[in-house]
N, CA, C and O atoms as a DFTB+ gen file, in Angstrom:
360 C
 N C O
     1  1    -143.099     111.124      27.987
     2  2    -141.997     112.057      27.974
     3  2    -141.705     112.592      29.374
     4  3    -140.550     112.831      29.723
     5  1    -142.725     112.773      30.149
     6  2    -142.510     113.286      31.497
     7  2    -141.679     112.308      32.328
     8  3    -140.810     112.726      33.094
     9  1    -141.939     111.023      32.182
    10  2    -141.186     110.029      32.952
    11  2    -139.717     110.003      32.545
    12  3    -138.864     109.569      33.320
    13  1    -139.421     110.463      31.337
    14  2    -138.032     110.573      30.879
    15  2    -137.448     111.935      31.278
    16  3    -136.358     112.313      30.849
    17  1    -138.207     112.659      32.114
    18  2    -137.812     113.984      32.603
    19  2    -137.678     115.015      31.484
    20  3    -136.874     115.944      31.573
    21  1    -138.462     114.840      30.449
    22  2    -138.490     115.797      29.339
    23  2    -139.843     116.515      29.387
    24  3    -140.743     116.233      28.596
    25  1    -139.958     117.442      30.325
    26  2    -141.234     118.143      30.529
    27  2    -141.619     118.981      29.323
    28  3    -142.804     119.105      29.011
    29  1    -140.643     119.556      28.642
    30  2    -140.944     120.370      27.463
    31  2    -141.657     119.516      26.411
    32  3    -142.682     119.929      25.867
    33  1    -141.122     118.336      26.125
    34  2    -141.743     117.447      25.146
    35  2    -143.106     116.955      25.637
    36  3    -144.037     116.807      24.845
    37  1    -143.221     116.703      26.935
    38  2    -144.508     116.271      27.498
    39  2    -145.555     117.353      27.281
    40  3    -146.690     117.061      26.904
    41  1    -145.172     118.602      27.519
    42  2    -146.111     119.719      27.324
    43  2    -146.492     119.853      25.845
    44  3    -147.650     120.116      25.522
    45  1    -145.528     119.674      24.965
    46  2    -145.816     119.762      23.530
    47  2    -146.764     118.649      23.091
    48  3    -147.663     118.883      22.283
    49  1    -146.570     117.458      23.609
    50  2    -147.478     116.359      23.269
    51  2    -148.883     116.622      23.795
    52  3    -149.864     116.326      23.114
    53  1    -148.989     117.175      25.003
    54  2    -150.303     117.534      25.541
    55  2    -150.974     118.584      24.662
    56  3    -152.166     118.486      24.372
    57  1    -150.212     119.584      24.241
    58  2    -150.768     120.637      23.376
    59  2    -151.252     120.068      22.056
    60  3    -152.287     120.494      21.544
    61  1    -150.518     119.108      21.492
    62  2    -150.946     118.472      20.241
    63  2    -152.239     117.691      20.461
    64  3    -153.144     117.741      19.629
    65  1    -152.326     116.977      21.569
    66  2    -153.546     116.221      21.877
    67  2    -154.730     117.163      22.044
    68  3    -155.836     116.855      21.600
    69  1    -154.506     118.304      22.680
    70  2    -155.575     119.296      22.856
    71  2    -155.984     119.875      21.510
    72  3    -157.171     120.081      21.259
    73  1    -155.019     120.136      20.650
    74  2    -155.320     120.639      19.307
    75  2    -156.189     119.640      18.547
    76  3    -157.146     120.027      17.877
    77  1    -155.852     118.357      18.653
    78  2    -156.585     117.329      17.922
    79  2    -157.977     117.077      18.496
    80  3    -158.898     116.733      17.755
    81  1    -158.137     117.245      19.805
    82  2    -159.438     117.018      20.442
    83  2    -159.573     117.934      21.660
    84  3    -159.313     117.510      22.786
    85  1    -159.981     119.192      21.438
    86  2    -160.047     120.169      22.527
    87  2    -161.014     119.799      23.651
    88  3    -160.896     120.321      24.760
    89  1    -161.963     118.911      23.383
    90  2    -162.956     118.540      24.393
    91  2    -162.509     117.365      25.257
    92  3    -163.237     116.969      26.167
    93  1    -161.337     116.799      24.997
    94  2    -160.827     115.660      25.758
    95  2    -160.146     116.190      27.017
    96  3    -159.170     116.936      26.933
    97  1    -160.654     115.811      28.163
    98  2    -160.196     116.364      29.439
    99  2    -158.774     115.959      29.827
   100  3    -158.046     116.763      30.408
   101  1    -158.372     114.742      29.519
   102  2    -157.111     114.213      30.044
   103  2    -155.870     115.002      29.629
   104  3    -155.015     115.235      30.483
   105  1    -155.718     115.428      28.379
   106  2    -154.516     116.212      28.074
   107  2    -154.510     117.578      28.771
   108  3    -153.444     118.106      29.088
   109  1    -155.682     118.144      29.009
   110  2    -155.757     119.398      29.771
   111  2    -155.280     119.164      31.198
   112  3    -154.522     119.963      31.748
   113  1    -155.727     118.069      31.789
   114  2    -155.319     117.727      33.147
   115  2    -153.806     117.517      33.217
   116  3    -153.135     118.065      34.091
   117  1    -153.288     116.733      32.302
   118  2    -151.852     116.451      32.331
   119  2    -151.033     117.709      32.076
   120  3    -150.029     117.939      32.749
   121  1    -151.452     118.526      31.111
   122  2    -150.730     119.770      30.842
   123  2    -150.754     120.674      32.071
   124  3    -149.759     121.329      32.382
   125  1    -151.871     120.709      32.760
   126  2    -151.957     121.499      33.980
   127  2    -150.997     121.010      35.048
   128  3    -150.339     121.811      35.712
   129  1    -150.914     119.705      35.213
   130  2    -150.017     119.139      36.223
   131  2    -148.549     119.355      35.871
   132  3    -147.747     119.724      36.728
   133  1    -148.204     119.125      34.614
   134  2    -146.815     119.312      34.174
   135  2    -146.436     120.786      34.258
   136  3    -145.318     121.121      34.650
   137  1    -147.354     121.658      33.897
   138  2    -147.084     123.093      33.962
   139  2    -146.861     123.536      35.402
   140  3    -145.975     124.344      35.679
   141  1    -147.661     123.009      36.307
   142  2    -147.470     123.330      37.733
   143  2    -146.087     122.904      38.198
   144  3    -145.390     123.667      38.867
   145  1    -145.693     121.695      37.848
   146  2    -144.370     121.190      38.249
   147  2    -143.239     122.007      37.623
   148  3    -142.139     122.082      38.171
   149  1    -143.522     122.617      36.468
   150  2    -142.507     123.421      35.774
   151  2    -142.508     124.875      36.222
   152  3    -141.672     125.664      35.781
   153  1    -143.447     125.233      37.100
   154  2    -143.512     126.599      37.609
   155  2    -144.326     127.550      36.756
   156  3    -144.332     128.754      37.015
   157  1    -145.022     127.034      35.732
   158  2    -145.866     127.863      34.869
   159  2    -147.278     127.876      35.463
   160  3    -148.159     127.138      35.023
   161  1    -147.469     128.727      36.463
   162  2    -148.713     128.755      37.223
   163  2    -149.893     129.191      36.360
   164  3    -150.992     128.656      36.506
   165  1    -149.687     130.138      35.478
   166  2    -150.779     130.625      34.625
   167  2    -151.335     129.505      33.749
   168  3    -152.549     129.310      33.687
   169  1    -150.454     128.771      33.074
   170  2    -150.912     127.656      32.239
   171  2    -151.527     126.572      33.107
   172  3    -152.555     125.998      32.745
   173  1    -150.916     126.284      34.245
   174  2    -151.451     125.263      35.150
   175  2    -152.878     125.616      35.551
   176  3    -153.772     124.772      35.490
   177  1    -153.087     126.844      35.955
   178  2    -154.414     127.288      36.384
   179  2    -155.426     127.156      35.244
   180  3    -156.512     126.608      35.432
   181  1    -155.067     127.656      34.076
   182  2    -155.986     127.622      32.922
   183  2    -156.343     126.186      32.549
   184  3    -157.516     125.870      32.349
   185  1    -155.342     125.320      32.457
   186  2    -155.594     123.950      32.008
   187  2    -156.317     123.117      33.060
   188  3    -157.158     122.286      32.716
   189  1    -156.009     123.322      34.317
   190  2    -156.726     122.600      35.374
   191  2    -158.178     123.037      35.461
   192  3    -159.059     122.212      35.702
   193  1    -158.439     124.327      35.269
   194  2    -159.827     124.805      35.244
   195  2    -160.575     124.171      34.075
   196  3    -161.710     123.722      34.229
   197  1    -159.935     124.136      32.908
   198  2    -160.570     123.533      31.729
   199  2    -160.797     122.041      31.946
   200  3    -161.863     121.522      31.614
   201  1    -159.814     121.354      32.494
   202  2    -159.960     119.915      32.749
   203  2    -161.103     119.643      33.708
   204  3    -161.857     118.688      33.521
   205  1    -161.238     120.467      34.727
   206  2    -162.304     120.286      35.711
   207  2    -163.681     120.377      35.056
   208  3    -164.569     119.577      35.349
   209  1    -163.847     121.342      34.179
   210  2    -165.117     121.506      33.454
   211  2    -165.350     120.320      32.521
   212  3    -166.438     119.744      32.492
   213  1    -164.322     119.964      31.764
   214  2    -164.470     118.893      30.779
   215  2    -164.684     117.528      31.418
   216  3    -165.404     116.695      30.868
   217  1    -164.072     117.288      32.568
   218  2    -164.247     115.995      33.230
   219  2    -165.699     115.738      33.610
   220  3    -166.147     114.591      33.610
   221  1    -166.426     116.778      33.929
   222  2    -167.830     116.619      34.323
   223  2    -168.675     116.023      33.196
   224  3    -169.669     115.345      33.455
   225  1    -168.281     116.277      31.950
   226  2    -169.081     115.772      30.824
   227  2    -168.311     114.800      29.932
   228  3    -168.778     114.428      28.856
   229  1    -167.126     114.393      30.394
   230  2    -166.302     113.459      29.626
   231  2    -166.998     112.114      29.510
   232  3    -167.632     111.646      30.457
   233  1    -166.877     111.506      28.358
   234  2    -167.445     110.193      28.112
   235  2    -166.826     109.181      29.080
   236  3    -165.608     109.137      29.248
   237  1    -167.666     108.379      29.706
   238  2    -167.197     107.417      30.708
   239  2    -166.179     106.440      30.135
   240  3    -165.255     106.033      30.840
   241  1    -166.330     106.058      28.873
   242  2    -165.386     105.108      28.284
   243  2    -163.995     105.727      28.132
   244  3    -162.994     105.022      28.250
   245  1    -163.920     107.027      27.874
   246  2    -162.614     107.666      27.750
   247  2    -161.939     107.789      29.116
   248  3    -160.719     107.671      29.226
   249  1    -162.735     108.023      30.143
   250  2    -162.161     108.047      31.492
   251  2    -161.634     106.655      31.847
   252  3    -160.554     106.521      32.422
   253  1    -162.388     105.646      31.510
   254  2    -161.967     104.269      31.775
   255  2    -160.667     103.941      31.031
   256  3    -159.760     103.331      31.599
   257  1    -160.581     104.342      29.771
   258  2    -159.403     104.033      28.959
   259  2    -158.173     104.874      29.317
   260  3    -157.052     104.366      29.318
   261  1    -158.382     106.151      29.618
   262  2    -157.258     107.073      29.749
   263  2    -157.105     107.685      31.146
   264  3    -156.217     108.510      31.363
   265  1    -157.945     107.298      32.074
   266  2    -157.924     107.899      33.404
   267  2    -157.000     107.231      34.400
   268  3    -157.047     107.538      35.591
   269  1    -156.164     106.327      33.934
   270  2    -155.192     105.699      34.827
   271  2    -155.814     104.857      35.927
   272  3    -155.195     104.632      36.967
   273  1    -157.040     104.389      35.699
   274  2    -157.716     103.575      36.697
   275  2    -158.485     104.387      37.728
   276  3    -159.093     103.825      38.639
   277  1    -158.460     105.706      37.585
   278  2    -159.166     106.573      38.528
   279  2    -160.564     106.885      38.026
   280  3    -160.797     106.943      36.818
   281  1    -161.487     107.085      38.942
   282  2    -162.861     107.431      38.587
   283  2    -162.960     108.916      38.232
   284  3    -162.048     109.699      38.500
   285  1    -164.065     109.274      37.635
   286  2    -164.330     110.676      37.315
   287  2    -164.231     111.536      38.574
   288  3    -163.624     112.607      38.566
   289  1    -164.840     111.043      39.658
   290  2    -164.867     111.805      40.902
   291  2    -163.457     112.067      41.438
   292  3    -163.153     113.171      41.890
   293  1    -162.612     111.058      41.383
   294  2    -161.243     111.212      41.877
   295  2    -160.474     112.193      40.997
   296  3    -159.714     113.015      41.507
   297  1    -160.665     112.115      39.683
   298  2    -159.975     113.034      38.775
   299  2    -160.443     114.473      38.976
   300  3    -159.635     115.401      38.940
   301  1    -161.737     114.659      39.187
   302  2    -162.257     116.004      39.467
   303  2    -161.681     116.515      40.782
   304  3    -161.288     117.677      40.879
   305  1    -161.630     115.655      41.787
   306  2    -161.058     116.044      43.075
   307  2    -159.578     116.422      42.927
   308  3    -159.118     117.388      43.536
   309  1    -158.845     115.668      42.129
   310  2    -157.439     115.985      41.856
   311  2    -157.316     117.365      41.212
   312  3    -156.486     118.177      41.620
   313  1    -158.146     117.623      40.207
   314  2    -158.139     118.941      39.548
   315  2    -158.397     120.054      40.558
   316  3    -157.691     121.063      40.574
   317  1    -159.391     119.871      41.382
   318  2    -159.747     120.909      42.351
   319  2    -158.646     121.134      43.378
   320  3    -158.359     122.273      43.744
   321  1    -158.031     120.055      43.842
   322  2    -156.937     120.186      44.799
   323  2    -155.742     120.909      44.180
   324  3    -155.153     121.795      44.799
   325  1    -155.394     120.526      42.960
   326  2    -154.260     121.161      42.278
   327  2    -154.568     122.605      41.913
   328  3    -153.677     123.455      41.920
   329  1    -155.818     122.882      41.596
   330  2    -156.233     124.257      41.299
   331  2    -156.091     125.143      42.522
   332  3    -155.613     126.274      42.428
   333  1    -156.510     124.624      43.674
   334  2    -156.346     125.398      44.921
   335  2    -154.869     125.688      45.166
   336  3    -154.517     126.767      45.642
   337  1    -154.014     124.736      44.844
   338  2    -152.576     124.898      45.072
   339  2    -151.972     126.005      44.218
   340  3    -150.962     126.597      44.598
   341  1    -152.586     126.294      43.056
   342  2    -152.069     127.350      42.186
   343  2    -152.946     128.611      42.233
   344  3    -152.793     129.520      41.417
   345  1    -153.858     128.643      43.197
   346  2    -154.689     129.838      43.380
   347  2    -155.799     130.005      42.383
   348  3    -156.254     131.122      42.135
   349  1    -156.248     128.897      41.800
   350  2    -157.319     128.959      40.814
   351  2    -158.697     128.949      41.444
   352  3    -158.868     128.567      42.602
   353  1    -159.678     129.379      40.659
   354  2    -161.080     129.359      41.107
   355  2    -161.658     127.980      40.872
   356  3    -161.277     127.290      39.926
   357  1    -162.579     127.579      41.737
   358  2    -163.235     126.279      41.596
   359  2    -164.600     126.423      40.984
   360  3    -165.298     125.427      40.791
């Protein structure tokens, strides 16, 4: 949905994914990124912080399947960089 420039629908899909599996890091990460791009700094900060924590213990197979080809370390680094950009704690 984000690629179709429908950020509202992208955020809703991320929220549904989080509802279905709150421990899955990737929808938290994506919701944080989309929220940042939409100017919702509070949601961006909260979701990026949650994604950062969850990525540390995320199952390696889920990172492989849903991480866009990026390693755990790169995804954690992305979370931390984006968190700094929105004034979040690391």
